[in-house]
Backbone bond lengths (Angstrom), bond angles and torsions (degrees), N, CA, C in turn:
res aa  C-N    CA-C-N  psi(-1)  N-CA   C-N-CA  omega(-1)  CA-C   N-CA-C  phi
1 X - - - 1.453 - - 1.517 110.53 -
2 X 1.322 115.19 166.46 1.457 121.03 177.92 1.513 108.32 -149.06
3 X 1.315 115.62 140.68 1.462 121.26 172.72 1.525 108.91 -106.15
4 X 1.318 115.23 141.56 1.461 121.51 -179.53 1.519 108.77 -125.07
5 X 1.319 115.95 137.59 1.457 121.27 178.68 1.523 108.57 -128.82
6 X 1.339 115.23 117.59 1.456 120.34 177.24 1.529 110.20 -90.65
7 X 1.306 115.21 152.34 1.465 121.15 174.67 1.518 108.41 -155.52
8 X 1.329 115.65 167.33 1.452 120.56 174.59 1.506 115.64 104.94
9 X 1.325 117.41 -3.12 1.454 119.15 179.11 1.521 111.46 -70.39
10 X 1.316 115.16 171.13 1.452 119.62 179.07 1.505 111.47 165.09
11 X 1.334 114.53 -165.69 1.458 122.58 179.96 1.516 109.35 -104.01
12 X 1.306 116.66 130.46 1.465 121.53 -179.75 1.519 108.90 -142.31
13 X 1.320 115.74 151.17 1.455 119.68 176.91 1.517 111.03 -79.24
14 X 1.305 115.54 155.24 1.461 120.54 176.60 1.527 109.58 -55.28
15 X 1.323 114.90 137.42 1.452 120.75 -177.16 1.517 113.67 92.26
16 X 1.314 116.20 -11.57 1.452 120.82 -179.06 1.515 113.19 -83.74
17 X 1.329 114.89 -173.35 1.458 121.66 -176.45 1.523 110.67 -132.82
18 X 1.313 114.86 153.64 1.454 122.99 172.40 1.517 108.07 -144.82
19 X 1.321 115.58 152.99 1.461 119.91 172.43 1.518 108.47 -124.65
20 X 1.315 114.92 120.78 1.459 121.40 176.29 1.520 109.53 -95.43
21 X 1.321 115.51 147.65 1.463 121.88 176.94 1.517 109.70 -118.40
22 X 1.294 115.27 148.00 1.461 122.71 175.93 1.530 106.44 -132.83
23 X 1.319 115.94 104.00 1.458 121.39 -177.84 1.521 109.47 -95.23
24 X 1.325 115.88 126.95 1.464 121.92 -178.69 1.520 110.37 -100.65
25 X 1.338 115.50 151.94 1.467 121.42 -177.78 1.525 112.37 -85.97
26 X 1.336 117.11 0.10 1.455 121.51 177.62 1.513 108.54 -144.57
27 X 1.307 115.89 170.32 1.449 120.02 -178.91 1.523 110.70 -56.90
28 X 1.327 115.93 132.80 1.465 118.27 179.48 1.528 111.28 -71.98
29 X 1.334 117.51 -12.06 1.466 119.70 173.46 1.529 111.33 -69.41
30 X 1.340 116.64 -19.34 1.466 120.25 179.12 1.525 111.94 -88.46
31 X 1.326 116.63 -3.22 1.455 122.54 -179.05 1.526 108.13 -106.20
32 X 1.305 117.34 126.68 1.467 120.29 -174.04 1.528 112.25 -60.57
33 X 1.315 115.51 -40.77 1.468 120.24 177.15 1.515 108.27 -161.07
34 X 1.295 115.75 154.59 1.462 121.03 172.71 1.523 107.84 -120.69
35 X 1.308 114.25 128.20 1.455 119.76 -178.32 1.515 111.59 -111.89
36 X 1.307 114.41 152.11 1.465 121.61 170.87 1.525 108.47 -110.39
37 X 1.312 114.58 137.10 1.452 121.80 -179.34 1.531 108.00 -133.48
38 X 1.304 116.29 163.10 1.454 119.47 175.11 1.521 109.87 -143.48
39 X 1.324 113.92 151.98 1.455 120.40 179.60 1.516 108.88 -136.78
40 X 1.318 114.89 113.73 1.449 121.33 176.09 1.526 109.22 -85.58
41 X 1.324 118.13 157.33 1.467 120.84 -179.25 1.527 111.70 -55.42
42 X 1.324 115.13 128.76 1.447 120.21 177.62 1.509 115.53 76.30
43 X 1.330 116.70 6.67 1.463 120.02 -178.13 1.524 110.66 -122.73
44 X 1.317 114.53 165.12 1.458 120.11 178.91 1.526 110.57 -75.85
45 X 1.305 115.53 155.41 1.457 120.84 174.70 1.525 108.56 -68.21
46 X 1.337 115.13 131.74 1.458 120.67 -175.90 1.521 110.25 -120.66
47 X 1.301 115.09 145.05 1.467 121.65 175.92 1.523 108.64 -72.73
48 X 1.348 115.02 134.59 1.461 121.56 178.27 1.522 110.83 -104.18
49 X 1.318 115.60 -42.94 1.449 120.21 -179.12 1.512 109.67 175.95
50 X 1.326 116.30 173.25 1.445 119.78 -179.23 1.517 110.81 -155.37
51 X 1.321 114.43 161.26 1.458 122.22 176.75 1.522 108.03 -132.85
52 X 1.333 116.64 132.76 1.454 120.12 178.05 1.517 109.86 -85.60
53 X 1.334 115.96 170.39 1.458 118.85 -179.90 1.520 111.37 -68.81
54 X 1.317 116.97 -14.46 1.456 120.87 175.03 1.518 111.84 -88.80
55 X 1.333 116.78 -4.10 1.453 120.53 176.58 1.515 115.36 95.31
56 X 1.317 117.79 4.59 1.461 120.02 177.66 1.522 109.52 -76.58
57 X 1.313 115.95 139.14 1.459 120.88 -178.65 1.523 110.94 -121.12
58 X 1.310 114.33 155.72 1.455 121.58 176.10 1.522 107.45 -149.46
59 X 1.330 116.26 150.63 1.453 120.90 -173.71 1.519 111.92 -136.95
60 X 1.315 114.95 152.32 1.450 120.00 170.91 1.531 108.72 -68.93
61 X 1.320 115.61 149.29 1.469 119.71 -178.31 1.531 111.73 -57.94
62 X 1.319 116.75 -32.53 1.465 120.41 -175.14 1.523 112.98 -68.38
63 X 1.335 117.70 -18.09 1.460 120.50 -177.79 1.523 112.38 -120.41
64 X 1.307 117.25 -5.48 1.462 120.64 -176.61 1.533 109.81 -59.77
65 X 1.323 115.43 132.34 1.456 120.50 -178.45 1.518 113.74 89.13
66 X 1.323 117.41 -13.77 1.474 121.30 178.60 1.530 112.30 -113.74
67 X 1.324 116.93 -33.97 1.460 122.29 -177.32 1.519 109.28 -107.74
68 X 1.323 115.42 145.75 1.457 121.36 178.65 1.520 109.69 -135.97
69 X 1.324 116.02 131.55 1.464 121.96 176.27 1.523 108.52 -104.02
70 X 1.329 115.07 132.43 1.456 120.68 178.28 1.522 108.65 -142.00
71 X 1.317 116.12 173.81 1.460 118.94 -178.44 1.514 111.01 -142.68
72 X 1.330 114.59 151.73 1.461 123.35 170.65 1.518 105.34 -117.99
73 X 1.321 115.68 96.18 1.465 120.00 -172.54 1.529 111.81 -64.01
74 X 1.310 117.33 -33.15 1.467 120.59 -179.48 1.521 111.55 -65.06
75 X 1.350 116.15 -28.24 1.465 120.71 -179.35 1.519 112.11 -103.85
76 X 1.331 116.65 5.65 1.478 121.04 -179.50 1.529 110.88 52.09
77 X 1.302 116.21 42.90 1.457 121.59 -174.62 1.523 110.64 -129.18
78 X 1.310 114.69 138.93 1.459 122.39 175.12 1.525 107.69 -115.60
79 X 1.320 115.28 141.61 1.451 121.01 -177.11 1.525 111.14 -116.49
80 X 1.310 114.88 149.37 1.460 121.52 170.15 1.525 106.21 -123.26
81 X 1.327 115.81 106.68 1.447 121.06 177.68 1.520 108.51 -94.00
82 X 1.302 115.04 123.74 1.468 121.23 -174.54 1.522 109.13 -116.76
83 X 1.307 116.31 116.25 1.456 123.19 178.23 1.520 110.15 -112.57
84 X 1.323 114.86 163.67 1.475 120.89 177.98 1.519 111.30 49.18
85 X 1.308 115.57 48.17 1.462 120.44 -175.86 1.521 111.96 -65.33
86 X 1.320 113.76 146.33 1.457 122.34 -179.25 1.526 109.03 -120.86
87 X 1.322 117.51 155.78 1.475 118.18 177.15 1.529 112.94 -55.24
88 X 1.305 117.20 -32.20 1.465 119.95 -179.95 1.525 113.17 -72.22
89 X 1.328 117.64 -5.17 1.458 121.00 173.17 1.524 111.74 -83.10
90 X 1.325 116.57 -6.43 1.459 120.55 179.35 1.527 110.49 -61.21
91 X 1.327 115.95 125.75 1.464 121.32 -176.87 1.523 108.87 -177.87
92 X 1.317 115.22 171.14 1.460 120.79 164.68 1.520 106.71 -88.43
93 X 1.299 116.16 127.76 1.458 122.38 -178.25 1.525 109.68 -102.93
94 X 1.328 114.91 132.57 1.454 121.80 -179.15 1.520 109.43 -122.95
95 X 1.319 115.94 146.05 1.457 118.94 166.09 1.530 107.85 -108.84
96 X 1.313 115.09 155.17 1.455 121.08 -177.20 1.508 109.64 -142.70
97 X 1.315 115.43 138.58 1.459 121.66 172.87 1.522 107.42 -87.58
98 X 1.315 116.14 121.55 1.464 122.05 -172.96 1.516 109.87 -106.14
99 X 1.333 115.11 81.87 1.449 119.38 175.44 1.506 113.74 91.23
100 X 1.302 115.41 134.47 1.460 122.67 175.38 1.528 106.85 -119.01
101 X 1.307 117.17 113.35 1.457 120.85 -179.02 1.514 111.07 59.53
102 X 1.328 116.20 -121.23 1.459 120.76 -176.86 1.525 113.17 -87.25
103 X 1.323 117.58 -2.36 1.456 119.92 -179.53 1.524 110.60 -91.22
104 X 1.326 114.70 159.30 1.467 120.50 178.32 1.525 111.11 -112.34
105 X 1.335 115.98 19.17 1.464 119.61 179.77 1.522 110.47 -62.73
106 X 1.322 115.37 147.01 1.459 121.93 178.68 1.523 108.77 -118.17
107 X 1.317 115.36 131.94 1.452 121.62 178.84 1.529 108.14 -120.46
108 X 1.339 115.91 132.21 1.463 121.47 -176.17 1.516 112.13 -108.19
109 X 1.312 115.16 148.00 1.438 120.77 167.91 1.521 109.77 -82.79
110 X 1.327 115.22 -178.90 1.468 119.48 -174.42 1.522 112.62 -86.12
111 X 1.321 117.39 -14.25 1.456 121.33 178.54 1.517 113.00 93.63
112 X 1.315 115.25 154.17 1.458 121.95 176.42 1.525 108.73 -140.56
113 X 1.316 116.04 136.36 1.462 120.98 -174.52 1.520 110.96 -81.80
114 X 1.317 115.01 132.73 1.464 122.17 172.38 1.523 107.68 -121.27
115 X 1.319 115.86 124.18 1.454 121.04 179.21 1.522 109.17 -123.68
116 X 1.318 116.40 124.06 1.462 121.80 -179.35 1.527 107.91 -112.28
117 X 1.320 115.33 117.74 1.460 119.81 -179.23 1.520 110.66 -92.11
118 X 1.314 114.66 148.28 1.475 119.74 -178.27 1.518 111.56 -89.35
């Protein structure tokens, strides 16, 4: 199992930046991939992007070029840096551990609120 704790959310004006952190309770090398997701009020949770344990990243079209996922392996932490934020980026942001070794289990963090004002 793995526990994930997100932090770094808050209120920011449109055009601003935020960096979210996702701290894992075990080495992120033991996690196949870590994904970032977001859920706006009244909407389904959507995939934002992910990073594999080899460091490969992928992003949803809606955030490509504005959001960047990186990791600090020594601190077992993955970051989501969000630039050029838009009001439509307002949501609760979650990180998830996508598989441990040969398993496909998914573990979620508790989420952190990001609010972008216009």
